[in-house]
Backbone bond lengths (Angstrom), bond angles and torsions (degrees), N, CA, C in turn:
res aa  C-N    CA-C-N  psi(-1)  N-CA   C-N-CA  omega(-1)  CA-C   N-CA-C  phi
1 X - - - 1.456 - - 1.528 109.67 -
2 X 1.304 116.60 154.00 1.465 121.97 -177.41 1.530 110.28 -76.27
3 X 1.324 114.43 150.12 1.475 119.88 175.97 1.524 109.13 -67.76
4 X 1.318 115.02 142.94 1.467 121.11 -179.10 1.523 108.93 -113.44
5 X 1.342 116.32 129.73 1.461 120.69 177.40 1.526 110.14 -73.82
6 X 1.319 115.66 151.03 1.466 121.11 179.14 1.528 110.70 -71.56
7 X 1.315 115.54 152.98 1.462 123.35 175.50 1.527 107.37 -95.56
8 X 1.351 118.78 118.70 1.466 119.47 -177.07 1.525 111.85 -68.62
9 X 1.332 117.29 142.38 1.464 120.17 175.87 1.528 109.59 -68.46
10 X 1.330 117.33 127.57 1.461 121.77 -175.73 1.520 112.84 -103.42
11 X 1.330 117.80 -8.68 1.463 120.31 -173.09 1.528 112.46 -125.73
12 X 1.328 117.24 37.19 1.460 120.75 179.82 1.527 109.91 -66.46
13 X 1.330 116.37 126.34 1.458 121.97 178.25 1.522 109.68 -132.53
14 X 1.324 115.33 158.69 1.455 121.84 176.21 1.517 108.28 -122.66
15 X 1.336 116.74 130.10 1.454 120.80 175.88 1.520 108.76 -119.54
16 X 1.318 115.25 150.25 1.458 121.88 177.11 1.527 107.32 -91.34
17 X 1.330 116.90 122.69 1.461 120.95 -179.50 1.523 112.42 -94.84
18 X 1.335 116.29 -32.90 1.462 120.98 -175.80 1.519 108.45 -159.57
19 X 1.318 116.66 -173.85 1.462 121.21 177.61 1.523 112.04 -67.32
20 X 1.320 117.79 -15.09 1.468 121.06 -177.24 1.522 113.68 -116.99
21 X 1.317 118.22 -31.25 1.464 120.87 -167.43 1.527 113.42 -119.68
22 X 1.327 114.38 149.19 1.451 122.18 173.56 1.517 109.40 -127.31
23 X 1.315 115.44 -179.42 1.459 120.04 179.03 1.516 110.22 -149.08
24 X 1.328 116.25 133.60 1.459 121.95 171.33 1.522 107.87 -89.24
25 X 1.325 116.54 136.72 1.463 122.10 178.73 1.519 109.46 -128.48
26 X 1.328 116.39 147.67 1.460 122.10 176.22 1.517 108.94 -159.36
27 X 1.330 115.08 166.75 1.460 121.25 174.53 1.521 107.82 -95.36
28 X 1.326 118.55 117.24 1.465 120.08 -178.70 1.530 111.94 -73.60
29 X 1.312 114.97 151.11 1.461 121.13 175.23 1.528 107.44 -110.52
30 X 1.336 118.70 121.03 1.470 120.76 -175.25 1.525 114.23 -66.52
31 X 1.346 117.60 -12.69 1.465 118.73 178.17 1.528 111.67 -81.26
32 X 1.341 117.91 -14.29 1.467 120.41 174.80 1.524 109.40 -78.69
33 X 1.331 116.25 155.69 1.470 119.94 178.41 1.523 112.31 -88.29
34 X 1.333 118.20 -11.74 1.450 121.25 178.87 1.513 110.94 163.50
35 X 1.344 114.90 -169.97 1.464 121.68 -177.61 1.521 109.83 -139.97
36 X 1.325 115.27 156.11 1.460 122.86 177.19 1.525 107.54 -140.39
37 X 1.347 117.36 129.45 1.456 122.22 178.85 1.529 108.67 -92.76
38 X 1.334 116.38 133.45 1.469 122.47 176.33 1.521 108.90 -117.75
39 X 1.345 116.59 142.74 1.472 121.69 179.51 1.524 109.47 -141.17
40 X 1.341 114.74 143.52 1.464 120.83 175.91 1.526 107.77 -153.25
41 X 1.336 116.73 160.98 1.460 120.60 177.50 1.525 112.13 -91.09
42 X 1.323 118.33 -6.03 1.469 122.27 178.27 1.530 109.87 -105.10
43 X 1.347 117.08 135.20 1.465 118.93 177.65 1.527 111.01 -69.77
44 X 1.320 115.14 155.85 1.479 122.80 177.35 1.515 112.21 56.83
45 X 1.327 116.03 35.18 1.465 120.00 178.90 1.520 110.94 -72.64
46 X 1.318 115.19 159.99 1.454 122.14 177.26 1.527 108.11 -93.59
47 X 1.339 118.79 111.67 1.466 119.69 -179.25 1.529 111.23 -63.08
48 X 1.329 115.80 126.89 1.463 122.61 179.07 1.521 108.74 -137.07
49 X 1.317 116.55 -178.02 1.469 119.66 177.97 1.525 110.92 -61.53
50 X 1.336 118.16 -29.24 1.466 120.22 -178.34 1.528 113.14 -77.70
51 X 1.342 118.70 -13.87 1.468 120.54 178.82 1.524 111.87 -98.91
52 X 1.323 117.58 1.67 1.467 120.26 179.92 1.521 110.07 -66.30
53 X 1.314 115.53 127.37 1.452 121.82 178.88 1.516 110.90 -96.54
54 X 1.298 116.80 -28.27 1.460 121.43 -173.20 1.517 110.71 -120.78
55 X 1.324 116.12 158.36 1.463 118.41 163.52 1.530 107.66 -70.12
56 X 1.321 118.80 166.49 1.470 118.66 176.20 1.532 110.48 -57.11
57 X 1.322 115.38 132.92 1.459 122.00 179.71 1.526 108.95 -101.29
58 X 1.323 117.17 152.71 1.463 120.56 -178.69 1.521 111.45 -66.60
59 X 1.324 116.35 163.79 1.467 120.19 -177.74 1.526 112.72 -73.61
60 X 1.324 118.33 -7.00 1.471 120.26 175.75 1.531 111.95 -100.37
61 X 1.338 117.71 -2.84 1.465 121.38 179.99 1.526 109.54 -67.74
62 X 1.343 116.65 136.35 1.468 119.90 -178.44 1.526 113.11 -126.29
63 X 1.354 118.27 9.74 1.464 120.00 178.98 1.524 109.79 -159.89
64 X 1.347 114.52 161.57 1.460 120.78 176.68 1.525 108.55 -146.29
65 X 1.326 116.99 126.22 1.458 122.82 -178.76 1.523 110.17 -77.18
66 X 1.330 116.21 131.17 1.463 123.06 178.87 1.531 107.78 -105.38
67 X 1.310 116.84 86.96 1.457 122.39 -174.81 1.523 110.61 -75.21
68 X 1.335 116.77 119.90 1.452 122.37 176.29 1.514 115.35 83.50
69 X 1.315 119.28 -7.02 1.470 121.24 -176.08 1.523 112.48 -67.83
70 X 1.323 118.12 -25.13 1.460 121.09 -177.54 1.528 110.72 -80.29
71 X 1.315 117.18 -36.33 1.464 120.67 -171.37 1.516 115.43 -94.53
72 X 1.331 119.13 -9.07 1.470 118.47 -174.10 1.530 114.05 -84.19
73 X 1.340 117.90 -4.06 1.456 121.07 174.33 1.509 115.38 81.24
74 X 1.318 118.79 0.32 1.464 121.68 -179.61 1.523 110.53 -92.70
75 X 1.339 115.65 149.18 1.460 120.81 170.42 1.520 107.34 -85.69
76 X 1.329 116.17 131.99 1.462 120.51 179.85 1.512 110.21 -122.06
77 X 1.318 114.66 152.80 1.455 122.90 176.02 1.515 107.27 -127.49
78 X 1.332 115.91 138.33 1.459 121.17 -172.90 1.524 110.61 -127.04
79 X 1.308 115.31 145.83 1.460 123.79 165.27 1.519 106.84 -126.61
80 X 1.317 115.81 146.14 1.456 121.51 170.14 1.520 106.64 -109.43
81 X 1.309 115.56 120.63 1.467 121.86 179.78 1.519 109.02 -95.87
82 X 1.315 116.14 123.94 1.461 121.53 172.90 1.520 107.37 -88.27
83 X 1.326 116.02 123.78 1.466 121.60 -176.51 1.526 109.86 -89.94
84 X 1.315 115.40 125.45 1.464 121.32 -177.47 1.526 110.87 -82.40
85 X 1.306 114.44 157.95 1.466 121.44 175.00 1.526 108.40 -94.14
86 X 1.324 116.52 66.82 1.449 121.28 178.12 1.514 114.93 101.48
87 X 1.325 118.77 -16.50 1.462 122.14 179.12 1.519 111.14 -99.04
88 X 1.328 116.07 -150.48 1.461 121.97 -179.23 1.528 110.52 -86.14
89 X 1.343 115.85 134.14 1.455 120.31 172.91 1.530 109.00 -69.62
90 X 1.325 117.00 162.41 1.464 121.67 -178.68 1.523 109.42 -137.87
91 X 1.337 116.54 150.10 1.456 121.57 -176.78 1.521 111.72 -116.88
92 X 1.333 114.76 147.72 1.460 121.28 171.91 1.515 108.69 -70.77
93 X 1.324 116.92 173.90 1.458 120.60 166.76 1.524 107.50 -68.69
94 X 1.330 115.85 155.42 1.456 119.76 178.43 1.521 110.15 -71.48
95 X 1.331 115.36 142.17 1.454 122.15 178.97 1.518 107.69 -122.95
96 X 1.334 118.26 134.45 1.455 121.50 -176.97 1.518 113.09 -114.87
97 X 1.327 115.37 147.13 1.463 123.68 174.02 1.517 107.11 -119.72
98 X 1.330 116.82 118.73 1.464 121.24 -174.72 1.514 111.24 -117.66
99 X 1.310 115.43 140.19 1.467 123.05 172.64 1.520 107.01 -110.79
100 X 1.326 116.90 131.34 1.459 119.25 178.40 1.531 109.00 -150.95
101 X 1.306 114.27 157.87 1.455 121.34 179.98 1.523 108.84 -106.70
102 X 1.307 116.38 135.56 1.461 121.26 176.48 1.530 106.79 -96.50
103 X 1.333 115.88 124.76 1.459 121.93 179.86 1.526 108.94 -111.36
104 X 1.317 115.86 131.30 1.468 119.74 178.51 1.518 110.38 -68.85
105 X 1.334 116.46 138.70 1.454 121.08 178.12 1.520 110.96 -87.52
106 X 1.306 115.72 177.73 1.474 120.97 179.14 1.526 110.66 -89.25
């Protein structure tokens, strides 16, 4: 049978669960072989083996817990990689988590 390319996740979202933790959510596609979460502190990063945050996740997985990402004060950028069953992997759009301080004006 021919190799099938992965279907990129189109609805990746991040929710805040607590003062310390967040969660990435998406709708899984059963034709993909799995998913891999990538994280970096630089925007528009190139996802590589060194940016992998998670072990490979099953093709039915629809979320990933981000332990400590909310409270550590760093800005993070995420990609969700859809793992193909022999074809080309595919990536979600980049998603960013920003920490900023609001200062009152005069």
